[in-house]
C-alpha angles and dihedrals in degrees: 000000000000114000123258109252116240089203091098088069095045127113087232089076098048112130115275091238094053091049090052091050092238134114115259113248123218112259094355105172122211135170119239090225093056112097091208090067090068130072093228090049087240132103111253114270139200109303096024123132107219129194126186109206128224118278093026127109119204123189114209102221099159138040114279109199129187105002121175092222141324125219116191114198092151119030138292120199125186113232114238094209094091145001109285136189130194124192123191142153086236142336120226120196110190103175096327132103137246113202132187104163128330133234089261096041112030116198111257104187124069118276126183131186114190120191114207131193105209092133108047132194101046128142114194109204091325092305098102130229141303094032148115097242122189124197106178086334132129131228124198112184114166123166133173105257117110101149099069104157141008140176130251113264091204136014116279108218124211111279095026118141095197140042135198119232136198088231129003098165116149094013116127146184110291096027113132115231137186128209112208120229113261092190135073091270114081091198089071089088109121129205119213139172119228116243098170141010124201115171104304096340117100125191135201135182105236113067119237118266092206142040110250113201119230109177145095101240125192088342096309118116103225097156103142119245120244115200125200106218099183122098133169091236113060127188109186147150119242117266096266088077088074087072103032097039084218099127135167127282140204114209133177119197131190114321095017131124129206123193108180128178133162096354127149118217118193134175089006132149129053112250118238089001121119119230095013103111135146092254119008132179103195118197099314094148105206109037098165109152096021121112152170111213140159090008127148114215113180144152090022129155104211122033129302114243119002123195111193124175091340128120137202101016120148116225105185142167094353124150128209134189136181098000134158127233131358101343112200092034128193099191115201110006093249093097116104139169096031117142122213109187134170097349122153123207118189125185106000111188136198092219137000094254113355127083122252122266095206133194101216146118098270118164113261091242092062101043119108110260089215090072101054093137105081092200094050090044091050091049091050093047097048102030107021089113094232096108134046098238128018089248093056088078085068092044124198129199089213114031109191122188104166123042093210092089133085126249111180131165096346125147129214099197106182122346119174085232123000134008101199119013122185099194104166124189120219088237130002109281137186110050092007100047112128093015124127091239089055092050092052093046120087110182091173091057094045124106121247111255100201134336112163143128094024126145131207123187140152094024133117088242122014104200120008121187101175143052091082116198127254123219090269090056092248122119143192130234087250127031143166102294137245097259115165113215131197086236109029090193091057112066090195095055122112121288118241125216115253117212126205112187135199099348122168127200124176141157093016113155093223122006131002088205134003116182134173120197143066137272090021111156119200109196122189093355113173119202125180142159092004125136086233122012105206139342128181127195120200119248104198098041097260095309098126132067091260144350099213136004118197108199128182091354129168114207118180124185099200129001129194087272099103092174122208108310111208110155120078089250093048093049089048091050095046098231137057118271126224092228107029093178087060101033094171090057105141107242110215131184104214128016120204112214149151107019120310131017133156131206115197130184095342129154122216119198136188104003100147131150119241142170089276104051145345122248147181140185093226124034140130139262103280113264105337123188088192133086127306128176138216087214097074113115149194133193137164092028120161125196122201113186088334137127102230100216139021126172105183122221113253113282121165092211092065098041125096104158108047115112097174092290126125104206088120089071089069093053117140144144135197122242100211101188104020093253091131104035104018088243116097119224092017131147121225110214135186107265112164100139093259102054103032116155125243084229089073120094139146090289090066123082112234115216105195099188089052093047082225141114123215111217136169132214134063104320120184139150130290121206119197101188136050091269126094107241107306093338122089114244092241091066112105112235100158100103135027090241088060092045096050088047086057092052091044090054089067093063123091086224097050117152112257097235127142091247096050090046089052093048092049093047091050095045093051098039094098121164121237117271118288135216115275125268126219124192123206126201129170088347095306121118121221119191114218120212122192096012091275136106141156114249139189128231120248096028131123116219135183115225115209120189143133092223116120091220135025130181115209119198138171128210140168095031136123118269111270096020113135144199127193126213136192115204113190114213095017119116111172142052125203095210142002132076119297118231125204097217141022090245090055090049089053091051096046118115096197135055105289145155139213125204104224125189095261104011144029112243120208133189118198113199115192115239122212111287119273090228131022084256113062103225120201087231092055109089117217095184131012138172134172117214128189137186 
């Protein structure tokens, strides 16, 4: 804790008028350089603590170096007649105003404020030290920059000393620029100083170390961004902050107003210190009309722009570079109506010097072997002490905690971890935790206001809509989803569709997009050069018509952007790889996962096998132990130089989601119009020689390079235990309240309620391992792992097992569809109608059984679905048989 300053009580800060022994006059204007302005008759010198009283306007017309402090109760305005610098330990604005240009009259000369820290341990009215701190005050900072960033008009090769831009208007010799990485590595961003400008060509002295891509390739705009960091108004900490990471900060408390345009912030933010950020709106409530635009925020130690307890701000056209912690930061989840438009974030880091210790779904083959113990790793990630919040170790350029805000045309160009992360609390937390307004606010059930036109590249994960934070700012790899409801206060009310429009994700080392929720519609989504294009997890356990719908998408495996190959494998391959430690990782465009997903009118380009790695446009989450559905679909697909499907063989290096389960072996999706397989209304099933489906026979087409079979008919799910898919039968799924209690039970911070306790007990009350089951059809044996299989209606199957009892169930089938089973050695059935002959059994229209001489025969007939959507967990026919 930094010590509270006693300077506020010092005579050094008495109002000027009082020290002069005269009454203060309203709006009396004085020049800083005029000795008559000051009580001593001398212009303030280094070491002085200066106060400007209420009702007095002071114009700073000369440099003011080395001040002990500056308190502005009246107003201080920078003269625009010359370049001016001001240096102070801190600036306190209680009810006064600090002005360097206005919206109508921007400042045209150079103005610099430098915050020093020669006296440490101060705390100015609870707002800390080394800051510009507003308590009911106003800041107006308006410079001249309006063209803050552009894109490359052509590729800039390694060694180049000039680049062509789409728009270099207003850029000048001496400006500092940053070229964003256009490869998988975010640290390939490069800073240069302009030595010449000719039209839209800018030159610099030092040759580029990396190639920066500047083309639209296969329909994907991968033209690298170039940010201009220079502004004629600069707010900075002195150079010692580069060693201490204790930078300056600008903080507006209740009743304050900030209007910031075309300002450069450098060496700002105080590392590992709450509420000490480069630009910080702190619980202002209504912020309509206030803004931060055209700013440059770079080389900072604790975030970029923090919006806390403040609504309806406009954060627009800002650029950030080389920053620490979540950059554009929405703090508690109470904030609404804010608009983030056209901002560019380059090189967002977890720590000034250390590597991230992320909590993510990295493939096993790229995890650090030093962190083999998951519990110890989690503890280090969340509580290792090297980041401000636990989530900062999985840092995001845009950290979003309430969906009722707008994010339009922003770019996350190189985060160590996440580009855009919607991590939504159940209720607002932090300063609002435990309050009535928090209890009545449900961010995870609130509709998304606007999320369109955003781009994420050169991150680990591009877009992440999951891993929602708990009150202690930790999170799990899965969580209760963002699921907007017609009545957010009523968990059982109808779910609303959520629309994400015109997003682009490229060159992300893991996923272009990972979402969790239901009725998510992704329209005009563009994915390219990612390890994995898109994956969606269900939110309500398969209880809604679809989890996600990708519409009018473009998914490209590899473009002309070859990156900057560095490892031997990459050099041999001729392009950089998303996961260099596992160079044969199979890139895939779209992963089916977790119940029901649809793909509509989407084009897939450049998914071709080669000597380095296998690939496929459509695949599945490797190698998931959680739910999959035979109800997932695709229609209107187009494939250009692309293998449509690839289901990789099991490889622990590629896996990140297998916990010993086998749900992935039942993976399938339905090709509605034949645009994938050439066979309308066909089902694509796993067929890799080891995990073939009993639904497959000689009427199916085997696609060896896909590891898939293409079959027709009604194909659903067969369960061979008393569970429902991967969930035990005892789990309650009959209401959303129960289902969300089940999801909550997976969290270390789960509420200790009777329903959560019951769901946790049911979920983990697994019976001991059972003897294996083999299914035999048409003389071929199929081993069943995990008591699940896809199955085709109208087939007869023999069940071989040493188990004393077996429960057979059908799900996800048309009403009236049937499957027959012969169970040698079994003699009795606990339910169903008994039939006297095998012929009568075959003719039966309800679930029945027949006692044969050597086997019990069972016919399961699918009843009407329990819900309009046939969930894999809803059993349409079931019978338990015993020996």
